[in-house]
N, C-alpha and C positions, 0 to 999 in steps of 0.2 A: 296479521291476522289473514290465516289460510282458510280458505274453503274450498271442500271438495264434496261434489255431486253428481250424483245418478240420477237422470230424467229417464223413465218410461213412457213413451206416449203410443198412445192409440187413435189412428185416421181412421174416418168412417165415411166411406160414400155411401149415400143411399143406403142406410141400417147396416146390416152387415155385410151387405152385397159384395162390396170391397174396402178389404180391410188394410191397414199396414202398421205394423209394429217399428216404432223407431226405439233403440237404447241407448242413451249419451252419458259420455264420462267427461266429468269437465273438472276441471281444477283453476282457479284464480279467473274465473270466468273465460277461462280458454279450454274450450272443447278438444279433447286430445284423441279420443277414439267413440266411434258410432259404429254401433249394430243397424242395419236397415232390412226388413223383411222383403222388401222389395229388390234388394241387391242382393239379398241371401249370404252377406259374410261381414266380417267388420273392415272397418275403413279407418286409417291413422291419418290422423292432421298433424302432428308432432312427430318429434323422433322415438320420444317415447310410444306416445300412440301408434307409431307404424310398429314397433317391437311388439306391444301388447296384441297389435292386431293380428301379425303374423304367427303369434303363438297361440293366440286363441281360435283361428281359422285351419291350424293344423290340428285340433280336439276337434273329431266328427262327434263327440257327445256334446259337447257346449253348442256347437252349430245346431245341431239336431233341438236341442234344449230352447235355443233363441227363435227359432225358424216355428216351434210348434207355440210358441207364446202369441202368435195370432189368435190359434183357438184356445188355448187354456189360461191367457190372460185378459185378451182384449176382446173376444166375442163371448166369454165366461162372464167377465164385468160388463156388458153392455146387456147382456139379458138379466142380470141383476137391478143394474140401474133404469133400465129402460122406462118402469113406470114411475120413476121420481123426476126423470129429466125431461125425456120425450112426451108424455103424456100430459106434461103438468100444464096448467096453463093461470 
């Protein structure tokens, strides 16, 4: 059995004051490549991941979309989910 997973994570500090977006590509429990908005580019952790990171980092459109995910994905979803998650008691 093979497992392939792509995880998108939003890390919030003090509401939306400091937001970090992380996207991970995992195959069979091994992380191959990661985008971290604090770093601003993809990082590879295996030979295949290094190749993918190099390809994706050379495409300015892909990098711009991932950097924008802090606002378009994280902050957007925070605003939508806040009444259900933060203010719930």
